[in-house]
C-alpha positions as CSV (number, residue, x, y, z in Angstrom):
1,M,134.4,145.7,88.8
2,E,131.8,142.9,88.6
3,P,132.5,139.5,90.2
4,P,133.1,136.7,87.7
5,A,130.2,134.6,86.7
6,R,130.2,131.2,88.3
7,A,129.4,128.0,86.5
8,C,127.4,125.1,88.0
9,S,128.5,121.5,87.6
10,C,126.7,121.3,84.3
11,G,128.9,124.1,82.9
12,S,126.2,126.8,82.5
13,P,126.8,130.2,84.2
14,A,125.1,131.0,87.4
15,S,122.0,133.1,87.4
16,D,122.2,136.8,88.2
17,S,120.6,136.3,91.6
18,E,123.3,133.8,92.5
19,V,126.1,136.1,91.3
20,E,124.7,139.0,93.4
21,A,124.4,136.7,96.5
22,G,128.1,136.7,96.7
23,S,129.3,133.8,98.9
24,S,126.1,131.8,98.8
25,L,125.9,129.5,95.8
26,R,122.6,128.0,96.7
27,S,119.3,129.8,96.9
28,P,117.4,129.6,100.2
29,P,115.1,126.6,100.4
30,K,111.6,127.1,99.1
31,P,108.7,126.4,101.4
32,E,107.0,123.1,100.6
33,R,103.8,123.3,98.7
34,S,100.7,121.8,100.3
35,R,98.3,119.8,98.1
36,K,95.5,120.9,100.3
37,R,93.1,123.5,98.9
38,P,92.9,126.9,100.6
39,A,90.1,127.3,103.1
40,G,86.7,127.9,101.6
41,L,87.4,125.9,98.4
42,D,86.4,122.6,99.9
43,R,83.6,122.1,97.4
44,A,84.3,121.3,93.8
45,A,82.9,123.6,91.1
46,P,79.6,122.3,89.7
47,E,80.3,120.0,86.8
48,S,78.3,119.0,83.8
49,P,76.2,115.8,84.3
50,P,78.2,112.7,83.6
51,S,77.9,111.2,80.2
52,P,76.2,107.8,79.8
53,R,79.5,106.4,78.4
54,G,81.4,106.6,81.6
55,G,82.9,110.1,81.2
56,K,84.1,109.7,77.6
57,R,83.2,112.1,74.9
58,P,80.8,110.8,72.3
59,R,82.4,110.0,69.0
60,K,81.6,112.2,66.1
61,G,79.7,109.4,64.2
62,E,77.4,108.8,67.1
63,G,74.1,110.6,67.3
64,G,72.4,109.1,64.1
65,D,72.5,112.3,62.0
66,V,75.9,111.8,60.5
67,P,76.9,108.7,58.5
68,P,79.8,106.8,60.0
69,S,83.2,107.7,58.5
70,D,85.6,105.3,56.8
71,G,87.5,105.0,60.0
72,D,84.4,104.1,62.0
73,R,83.4,101.4,59.5
74,L,87.0,100.0,59.5
75,F,86.9,99.9,63.3
76,A,83.6,98.1,63.3
77,Q,84.9,95.6,60.8
78,K,88.0,94.9,62.8
79,C,86.0,94.4,65.9
80,R,83.8,91.8,64.2
81,E,86.9,90.0,63.0
82,L,88.6,90.0,66.4
83,R,85.5,88.7,68.1
84,G,86.2,85.4,66.4
85,F,89.2,85.1,68.8
86,I,87.1,85.3,72.0
87,R,86.0,81.6,72.1
88,P,89.6,80.2,71.6
89,L,90.9,82.6,74.2
90,E,88.2,81.6,76.7
91,E,89.0,78.0,76.1
92,L,92.7,78.7,76.8
93,L,91.7,80.6,80.0
94,E,89.6,77.7,81.1
95,G,92.4,75.3,80.6
96,L,94.7,77.5,82.7
97,R,92.0,77.5,85.5
98,R,91.6,73.7,85.4
99,G,95.4,73.1,85.7
100,R,96.0,71.9,82.2
101,Y,99.3,73.8,82.0
102,D,100.6,73.1,85.5
103,R,103.6,71.2,84.2
104,G,104.8,73.8,81.7
105,L,104.2,77.0,83.7
106,S,105.0,78.1,87.2
107,S,102.0,79.3,89.3
108,F,103.2,82.9,88.8
109,Q,103.3,82.5,85.0
110,Q,99.8,80.9,85.1
111,S,98.5,83.9,87.2
112,V,100.0,86.4,84.8
113,A,98.6,84.5,81.7
114,M,95.1,84.3,83.2
115,D,95.1,88.0,84.1
116,R,96.2,89.0,80.6
117,L,93.8,86.7,78.9
118,Q,90.9,88.1,81.0
119,R,92.0,91.7,80.0
120,I,92.2,90.8,76.3
121,I,88.9,89.0,76.3
122,G,87.3,92.0,78.1
123,V,88.6,94.4,75.4
124,L,87.4,92.2,72.6
125,Q,83.9,91.9,74.2
126,K,83.6,95.7,74.8
127,P,86.1,97.5,72.6
128,E,84.6,100.9,73.5
129,M,85.8,100.4,77.1
130,G,89.4,99.4,76.1
């Protein structure tokens, strides 16, 4: 006669190995895995030379032989439109730096606002990096 299948706290039956183990409900602890590489594999495999774009793959439209797609043209147009916001955002950032908003914002809020404005301006100036 087989022992009855046990259920865990979630309600599913125990695995066959647990049923065969008899009195032990828990499996023995597994040895911890080390993140270190085995001996002799200290060197990384040779990689292809890094691309000039900082590790990103070149886009399909780049290379000059293929005309840009509609998506590429739309992206370029949006980038041109958004560049118009760089100057007002830089003025706002400069006002924060000079203390123009000291009364309305805590120092923490000013710090967060400056950080976010700098990040937004950076993406608007170099959209390929963002």
